[in-house]
C-alpha positions in Angstrom: 66.1 69.0 132.5 66.9 71.4 135.2 65.3 73.3 138.0 66.2 76.1 140.3 64.6 74.2 143.5 63.9 70.9 144.8 60.4 72.8 145.5 59.5 74.0 142.4 61.2 70.6 140.7 59.1 68.6 142.9 55.9 70.5 141.6 56.6 69.9 138.4 56.7 66.4 138.8 53.7 66.4 140.2 51.8 67.9 137.8 53.0 65.8 135.0 52.2 62.5 137.1 48.6 63.9 138.2 47.9 63.6 134.7 49.2 60.5 134.4 46.8 59.0 137.1 49.4 58.8 140.4 51.1 60.3 142.9 54.1 60.9 144.3 56.2 60.9 147.3 59.4 62.2 148.4 61.4 59.4 149.4 64.7 59.9 150.4 67.4 63.1 150.5 70.6 62.3 151.1 72.7 65.3 152.7 76.4 65.7 151.3 78.8 68.0 153.6 77.6 71.7 154.7 76.1 72.4 151.4 72.9 70.5 152.3 71.3 67.9 150.0 72.7 66.6 147.4 70.6 63.8 146.0 66.9 63.4 146.2 64.3 60.5 144.8 60.6 61.0 144.1 58.6 58.1 143.6 55.3 57.0 143.8 53.2 56.7 146.3 52.3 53.2 146.2 56.1 52.3 147.3 56.0 53.6 150.5 56.3 50.9 153.3 53.0 49.7 154.6 52.9 50.3 158.5 50.7 47.3 158.8 50.9 44.0 157.5 47.4 43.9 156.4 47.8 47.1 154.0 48.7 46.1 150.4 49.7 49.5 149.4 53.3 48.9 148.9 54.9 48.0 145.3 58.5 46.8 144.8 59.4 48.7 141.3 57.5 52.3 141.1 58.1 55.0 139.0 60.6 57.3 139.8 62.4 60.0 139.6 66.3 60.5 140.8 67.4 64.5 140.7 71.1 65.7 141.7 72.4 69.2 142.7 74.5 70.8 141.1 77.5 73.0 141.8 75.2 76.0 140.4 72.8 75.3 143.4 70.3 74.3 140.6 68.4 70.3 139.5 69.3 67.9 137.5 67.0 64.5 136.3 69.8 62.3 136.8 67.0 58.7 136.2 63.2 59.0 134.8 61.7 54.9 135.6 57.6 55.5 133.9 57.2 51.9 134.2 54.5 51.4 136.9 53.3 48.0 138.2 50.2 48.4 139.8 46.4 50.1 138.4 46.4 53.6 137.7 43.6 55.1 139.7 41.3 57.7 137.3 40.3 59.3 140.6 44.2 61.2 140.6 43.7 61.8 136.6 43.2 65.3 135.4 
């Protein structure tokens, strides 16, 4: 899949995962020289690091999407992990 911007890719993936019953975050974006961002990782929001040790929200292997920026400025999906290691919340699904 190819997208013209990182924002349009994020919105499309967000719509997809909403139907599956979870939400996502942009977890990592790496810059590569003066051209700006080159790599990005979008992952289930349960992969966030817990702020306090009382929180049990963090999961070690969440669903994720790795993307790479092409020379023409478009973004392509390089890897998809769709397995979940936690309960899906039906309140998120459409």
